[in-house]
C-alpha positions, -999 to 999 in steps of 0.1 A, spaced: -262 -118 718 -276 -142 692 -308 -121 690 -287 -89 685 -269 -105 656 -303 -109 639 -322 -78 651 -294 -52 644 -288 -61 607 -326 -60 601 -329 -27 619 -300 -11 600 -313 -26 567 -348 -12 574 -335 23 581 -312 23 551 -339 11 527 -363 38 539 -338 65 532 -326 48 500 -362 48 486 -366 85 494 -332 95 481 -335 75 449 -370 88 441 -358 124 447 -328 120 424 -349 104 397 -375 133 399 -347 159 397 -332 142 366 -366 139 350 -374 176 355 -340 185 339 -347 162 309 -381 177 305 -368 212 303 -339 201 280 -363 187 254 -394 209 258 -382 234 231 -378 205 206 -413 191 214 -429 226 211 -410 234 179 -423 202 162 -458 205 178 -455 171 194 -484 159 215 -480 158 253 -483 120 252 -449 118 233 -433 139 260 -445 114 286 -434 85 264 -399 101 260 -396 104 298 -407 68 302 -381 56 278 -354 76 295 -363 63 330 -342 31 328 -311 50 318 -317 76 345 -322 49 371 -294 24 362 -267 48 349 -273 82 365 -289 79 400 -283 44 416 -247 49 428 -254 84 441 -286 72 458 -266 45 475 -239 71 486 -265 96 499 -284 68 518 -252 56 534 -242 90 546 -277 98 559 -284 64 575 -251 62 594 -250 99 601 -284 97 618 -275 65 638 -242 80 649 -258 114 659 -283 95 681 -254 75 696 -268 43 683 -234 34 666 -217 40 700 -242 17 718 -237 -10 692 -200 -9 696 -204 -9 734 -224 -41 730 -195 -58 713 -207 -53 677 -179 -43 653 -182 -16 627 -177 -42 600 -208 -61 613 -228 -29 616 -221 -19 580 -223 -55 565 -261 -50 556 -252 -19 536 -226 -38 516 -251 -66 509 -276 -41 496 -250 -24 475 -239 -57 460 -276 -65 451 -280 -30 436 -248 -36 415 -263 -68 401 -296 -51 394 -277 -23 377 -258 -47 354 -290 -65 346 -308 -32 338 -279 -20 316 -278 -53 298 -315 -56 291 -337 -25 296 -313 4 288 -302 -6 253 -338 -13 243 -353 19 256 -324 40 242 -332 26 207 -368 35 212 -358 70 224 -338 76 193 -367 65 171 -392 86 190 -371 118 187 -361 113 150 -392 98 135 -422 106 157 -411 141 168 -389 155 140 -409 136 114 -377 123 97 -379 93 74 -361 63 89 -331 59 67 -308 36 87 -309 3 106 -286 -23 120 -284 -58 109 -257 -84 115 -236 -58 134 -235 -35 103 -250 -1 96 -274 1 66 -282 36 53 -306 44 25 -311 77 7 -328 81 -27 -313 55 -50 -282 48 -29 -277 22 -2 -247 23 21 -235 -8 40 -209 3 67 -188 -18 90 -177 10 113 -179 48 117 -147 66 128 -156 101 141 -120 109 148 -109 105 111 -144 113 97 -142 80 79 -165 51 69 -147 18 74 -156 -12 53 -181 6 31 -201 -7 2 -222 17 -19 -251 3 -40 -263 26 -68 -299 18 -80 -318 27 -111 -355 38 -114 -367 2 -110 -344 -2 -80 -321 -26 -98 -285 -25 -88 -264 -9 -116 -232 -2 -97 -215 -14 -66 -185 3 -50 -165 -16 -23 -138 2 -4 -116 -4 26 -126 31 38 -142 63 26 -129 96 41 -147 129 42 -120 154 29 -126 189 16 -163 184 10 -158 152 -10 -158 115 -3 -124 99 -10 -128 61 -14 -96 41 -7 -85 6 -18 -115 -9 -34 -132 -18 -66 -162 -7 -88 -185 -33 -102 -208 -22 -130 -237 -44 -138 -243 -42 -175 -272 -54 -196 -271 -91 -204 -258 -99 -170 -221 -91 -176 -201 -74 -148 -172 -50 -153 -148 -48 -124 -126 -17 -120 -101 -18 -91 -89 15 -76 -65 28 -50 -81 62 -46 -112 77 -60 -132 108 -52 -170 111 -53 -193 140 -50 -223 126 -32 -253 144 -16 -245 128 17 -219 146 38 -202 135 70 -231 149 91 -255 125 73 -237 96 89 -223 107 123 -259 108 137 -263 70 129 -232 58 146 -237 26 166 -237 38 202 -225 15 230 -254 26 252 -278 11 226 -261 -23 229 -260 -48 257 -227 -62 270 -231 -93 249 -241 -74 217 -212 -50 222 -187 -78 227 -199 -95 195 -197 -62 177 -161 -57 188 -152 -92 176 -167 -84 142 -147 -52 140 -115 -69 150 -120 -97 125 -124 -71 98 -91 -55 108 -104 -23 122 -96 -6 155 -123 -12 182 -106 8 210 -134 31 219 -159 2 220 -135 -18 242 -134 10 267 -172 11 268 -173 -27 271 -151 -27 303 -170 3 316 -202 -18 315 -186 -40 341 -168 -14 362 -196 11 365 -222 -11 383 -196 -19 410 -196 18 418 -226 11 441 -203 -9 464 -176 17 462 -200 44 473 -207 25 505 -170 21 511 -165 59 507 -197 68 525 -191 50 557 -160 69 569 -174 102 558 -207 96 576 -190 86 609 -164 114 608 -189 142 600 -219 131 620 -210 154 649 -202 184 628 -232 188 606 -266 175 596 -284 164 565 -273 194 545 -236 185 551 -242 149 541 -259 160 509 -231 184 501 -205 156 507 -224 132 484 -225 159 456 -188 166 460 -179 129 458 -202 123 429 -188 153 411 -152 141 417 -159 106 405 -178 119 375 -148 141 364 -123 112 371 -144 86 353 -151 105 321 -116 119 320 -101 84 320 -128 71 296 -117 99 272 -80 90 276 -89 54 268 -109 62 237 -82 84 224 -56 56 228 -36 73 255 -44 46 281 -53 9 276 -91 3 275 -90 -20 306 -71 6 327 -91 36 316 -124 19 325 -114 3 358 -89 28 373 -114 54 386 -134 26 403 -103 10 418 -89 44 429 -120 53 448 -123 18 462 -88 20 476 -95 54 490 -126 41 507 -108 10 521 -79 32 536 -104 56 551 -125 27 566 -94 11 580 -83 44 597 -115 45 617 -115 34 653 -132 1 654 
């Protein structure tokens, strides 16, 4: 009996890892092909060399792995591994030998937990870096656009002609720049005017600056300050000039995003949509464990009624349902309908409870 306690987990683990490697590589390949055809028109239009296409796919691979394919690879592998073992009556033989279902599936949970840790590490370190490089590749190297923006000290800096914008936060819902400072420069790039405003809203084709002050730097070093409650400006930059440079959560690690939220809160702005993404960075990696919970009862209940095609169909169905639920609750959280913590964790908890109840209903 002691040998079986060592051999069986190793056997199950070996079978699972073989299928997991094949499933994961297949999913990654499918996603890469989809990405290639999504962007091929852009690369052809701008006559980008083939090396940039390969570099783009290389930069996207961490996001594809850690955010798009890992949980579904775990689910598909669980369904196929247990389905094959059950169809060959190996699960029945193990139970007859006194091995419980919980002990049979323990190696799968262990792997899923390790995958969750790797997923968090990848999303914390590799994905933000490669997403930034992807954005630079598409805008500068492919579209040949001049880099006009960068992030420093958790603020957005945007330069165009003789104007430099310093922005605390972009609000797409209100089409507003929060905590904005506009520097006007002369031909020698000396600052001749500085406009500080609580926010600047894009309304009727104009920028409306609210609650701020204008500082005019005159010759001789004197400064004239003109406070204002509301002031309209006709600037070459419209809302579309800024919405493409919004600080994306996927371009920040958990630590960076947390610090960014603190900066926003200290400045008195609403960080709701970033809070949702912050909680999602913790809840989403645990989906790998949840997929094992869901996959076990499905695999054992359907092993007699279908083969590989059925298991693949089930994994697609579950993945589709989770995707709809997850992004629906994320949207509700970002719009303020639900608290950020609830919107990010509810789909994971819901599917976890469903998996637990289904697992407990199985005959041990």
